[in-house]
Each structure stands twice: as structure tokens, then as C-alpha cells.
C-alpha positions in Angstrom: -77.8 126.9 98.1 -80.7 127.3 100.5 -84.0 129.2 99.8 -82.5 132.3 101.4 -79.3 132.5 99.3 -76.9 131.1 102.0 -74.9 127.9 101.6 -76.5 126.0 104.5 -79.0 126.3 107.3 -77.1 124.5 110.1 -77.5 127.5 112.5 -81.2 127.8 111.9 -81.6 124.1 112.5 -79.7 124.3 115.8 -81.7 127.3 117.0 -85.0 125.5 116.4 -83.8 122.4 118.1 -82.7 124.4 121.1 -86.0 126.2 121.4 -88.0 123.0 120.8 -85.7 120.8 123.0 -85.8 123.1 126.0 -89.6 123.4 125.7 -89.9 119.6 125.4 -87.7 119.1 128.5 -90.1 121.2 130.6 -93.2 119.6 129.0 -91.9 116.1 129.8 -90.8 117.1 133.3 -94.3 118.5 134.1 -95.6 114.9 133.7 -92.6 113.0 134.9 -92.0 114.7 138.3 -95.5 114.2 139.8 -95.4 110.7 138.4 -92.3 109.6 140.3 -93.0 111.6 143.5 -94.6 109.6 146.3 -98.4 109.3 145.9 -100.5 112.1 147.2 -97.4 114.1 148.2 -98.4 117.3 146.3 -101.8 118.5 147.5 -104.3 120.8 145.8 -102.7 124.2 145.4 -103.9 127.7 144.6 -101.4 130.4 144.2 -100.5 133.5 142.2 -98.7 133.9 139.0 -95.2 135.6 139.0 -94.7 134.8 142.7 -93.2 132.1 144.8 -96.1 130.9 146.9 -95.0 127.4 148.0 -91.3 127.7 148.5 -91.5 126.8 152.2 -94.2 126.0 154.8 -94.2 129.7 155.7 -94.7 130.9 152.2 -97.8 132.8 151.1 -99.7 129.8 149.7 -99.4 127.8 152.9 -100.6 130.5 155.2 -103.8 131.4 153.4 -107.0 130.5 155.2 -109.7 132.0 152.9 -111.6 129.8 150.4 -113.6 132.7 149.0 -110.9 134.7 147.3 -110.0 134.6 143.6 -106.5 133.4 144.5 -105.4 131.2 147.3 -107.4 128.9 149.5 -107.3 127.4 153.0 -104.2 125.3 152.4 -104.4 123.6 155.8 -107.5 121.8 154.5 -105.5 120.1 151.8 -102.1 119.8 153.4 -99.0 122.0 153.3 -96.5 121.9 150.4 -93.0 123.2 150.1 -91.2 122.4 146.9 -87.8 123.4 148.4 -87.9 120.2 150.4 -88.1 118.0 147.2 -85.1 116.6 145.4 -83.2 119.2 143.2 -84.9 118.1 139.9 -88.4 118.1 141.3 -87.8 121.3 143.3 -86.6 123.1 140.1 -89.7 122.0 138.1 -92.2 122.8 140.8 -90.4 126.0 141.6 -90.5 127.0 137.9 -94.3 126.2 137.9 -94.8 128.1 141.2 -93.2 131.3 139.7 -94.8 131.1 136.3 -98.3 129.7 137.0 -101.1 130.3 139.4 -101.2 126.6 140.3 -105.0 126.6 140.7 -106.1 123.0 141.4 -109.3 123.3 139.5 -107.4 124.2 136.3 -104.6 121.6 136.7 -104.4 117.9 136.2 -103.2 115.3 138.7 -100.8 112.4 138.2 -100.3 109.8 140.9 -102.4 111.8 143.2 -100.1 114.8 142.8 -101.1 118.1 141.3 -99.0 118.9 138.3 -96.5 121.8 138.4 -98.5 124.0 135.9 -102.0 124.3 134.7 -103.5 122.7 131.6 -103.2 125.9 129.6 -99.5 126.1 130.3 -99.1 122.5 129.2 -100.6 123.5 125.9 -98.3 126.5 125.7 -95.2 124.4 126.2 -96.4 121.8 123.8 -96.8 124.6 121.2 -93.4 126.0 122.0 -91.9 122.7 121.3 -93.8 122.3 118.0 -92.9 125.8 116.9 -89.2 125.3 117.7 -89.0 122.0 115.9 -91.0 123.4 112.9 -88.5 126.2 112.6 -85.6 123.7 112.8 -87.1 121.9 109.8 -88.1 124.9 107.6 -87.0 128.2 109.1 -84.4 130.4 107.4 -82.4 133.5 108.2 -83.9 136.0 105.8 -82.4 139.2 107.3 -85.4 140.5 109.1 -87.4 138.9 111.9 -90.6 139.2 109.9 -89.2 137.5 106.8 -87.4 134.8 108.9 -90.7 134.0 110.6 -92.6 133.7 107.3 -89.9 131.4 106.0 -91.5 128.4 107.8 -94.3 128.6 105.2 -93.8 127.3 101.7 -92.4 129.9 99.3 -95.1 129.1 96.8 -97.9 130.2 99.2 -96.1 133.5 99.9 -95.7 134.7 96.3 -98.7 137.0 96.3 -97.7 138.2 99.8 -94.3 139.3 98.6 -95.4 140.6 95.2 -97.9 143.0 97.0 -95.6 143.6 100.0 -98.2 142.3 102.5 -95.5 140.7 104.7 -96.4 142.7 107.8 -100.1 142.0 107.4 -99.3 138.3 107.0 -97.4 138.1 110.3 -100.1 140.1 112.0 -102.8 137.8 110.6 -100.9 134.7 111.7 -100.5 136.2 115.2 -104.2 136.9 115.4 -105.2 133.4 114.4 -102.7 131.8 116.8 -103.1 134.1 119.8 -106.7 135.3 119.7 -108.4 132.0 120.7 -106.5 132.0 124.0 -107.1 135.7 124.6 -110.8 135.3 124.0 -111.0 132.2 126.3 -109.0 133.7 129.0 -110.6 137.2 129.1 -114.1 135.8 128.7 -113.5 133.7 131.8 -112.0 136.6 133.7 -114.7 139.1 132.8 -117.9 136.9 132.8 -119.3 133.9 134.6 -118.0 131.6 131.8 -115.7 128.9 133.1 -113.3 127.3 130.6 -112.5 123.6 130.7 -109.3 121.6 130.4 -109.8 120.7 126.7 -110.4 124.3 125.7 -107.4 125.5 127.7 -105.2 122.9 126.1 -106.5 123.7 122.6 -106.1 127.5 122.9 -102.7 127.3 124.7 -101.1 125.1 122.0 -101.4 127.5 119.0 -100.3 130.4 121.2 -97.2 128.4 122.1 -96.5 127.5 118.5 -96.5 131.2 117.5 -94.2 132.1 120.3 -91.8 129.2 119.6 -91.5 130.0 115.9 -91.3 133.8 116.6 -88.6 133.3 119.2 -86.6 131.0 116.9 -86.9 133.6 114.1 -85.6 136.4 116.4 -82.5 134.4 117.1 -82.0 133.4 113.5 -82.4 136.8 111.9 -78.8 138.1 111.4 -77.9 140.5 108.5 -74.2 139.9 109.0 -74.4 136.5 107.4 -75.2 138.2 104.1 -72.2 140.6 104.5 -74.9 143.2 105.4 -75.8 143.3 101.7 -79.6 143.0 101.5 -79.6 142.2 97.8 -78.0 138.8 98.6 -81.2 137.6 100.4 -83.4 135.4 98.2 -87.1 135.9 98.9 -90.3 134.3 97.5 -91.5 135.3 94.0 -88.0 136.5 93.1 -88.3 139.6 95.4 -85.2 141.3 96.6 -84.4 143.8 99.4 -82.8 147.1 98.4 -81.3 149.9 100.4 -83.2 153.1 100.4 -81.1 156.0 99.4 -81.4 159.0 101.8 -82.1 162.2 100.0 -79.7 165.0 100.7 
């Protein structure tokens, strides 16, 4: 019997492996694609997040001519780029990066003279997503609620006081603050002041954020009361705690 009262945790392991595996696929692809593309075939880019800026030579990113704006630059000075003209695998990866990342050259690394599909912070986020998913695959459990399933990645011994005093929500919030706040501070400080972050800081703040999201996402898929026959008393929790149904007063 597992620590949650169920016979096995095959489903939780598969969920974590899927989250970690998909994230790792993208992370590896971000390095692999610019490595195998012809040298200097992806110029310096500067686009917008949540938009396709470099789908074709007529797309937004290629027709910009202003070097003074916060987004975009005079692309003709660096060379035009259209990811739709690449092979299907490379097009998918650069298209994914184009949609999800601003693709600013000064915040991105180059490989083989080619700008990578996403910025350094996004590399850290996907590294963290993979770590969070694989961590859940090793330790995560279905413990009925999203909150308790997320906390299951921690040793039960360290959670005894948390459960005895019913501080579970505070524990999740505290973990979220520790993992998310560094990236928020770094990003918003850069946006609101003259401070300019660097690649190391972006990587170091993006990784814990991704770890939190990876573990939280895995927990959301794993939390299923029906595996306990919808009987909360069957869930084993740290410190011998048990769920109980609250009787509604008439």
C-alpha cells in the first residue's frame, strides 16, 4: 500500500513522466534545432509574445523598421526570417517559440550562429517544468485534493506539523511564493525601472517557477477522488490525519 492508501501509484508516475517528458522534448529541441540548421540561417529577432511575428517574410517582425521601440527592430538590418520555410520539425519548434516568446535577441542565446527559438528565461522555465514533472513521477501521490496531492512530493515527516495544525493551504502558498516570486521580482523590476537582468539571473529565476508549474500541473491531473470510491476517510495523510465529510445542518 502506498502513502496515500491506494495499492499502487502507476498513474501518478505516468502523469509525471508525461509532464516531464513533454517539457524535456521542448527543452532539448530548443538546443537541437538551431544546432543542426545551416550556420547563420536564423538572424537576430525581436518580436512580441503571444503572436506569430515571423511566420513569413510578410509577417509583423519582418516588416518592422524602428530600432527605438520596446518590441521589434529594423529586421532588414539583420536579415529576414520565416520559420514556415524550415523543415516541419524546425518550423514547429520555431513557431512554438514565436507564439510563446518575445524572441528578443539580447535576451536569447545563439547556437551555430542561429538565435534560439526562445529566450533564456523560457529555457529555465522548461527546465523547471521537466524537473517538476519528473519529481512528481518519483514522489507524487493522488491525495484527493490538488493541494494535498501537490504537498505529497515532500516527505511526510516534514509535513506532520503542517497537517496537525491544518496549515496545508499556507504551505502551498508559501511554496508558490518562494518559487514564483524571484522571477516576478526580476521581471517586473526590469520592466518598471532601468534595471536590466542578465542571462544567468533569467535562467535561475525561470527554473524554480517552472518547477512549481510542473509539479502543480502534475498534481492537478493526479487528484481524483473516484479512486477512493469517493470516500475521503480512505485517504492516508501525514501525521495520521484523515479527511471527513462535513455534515450539513438542516
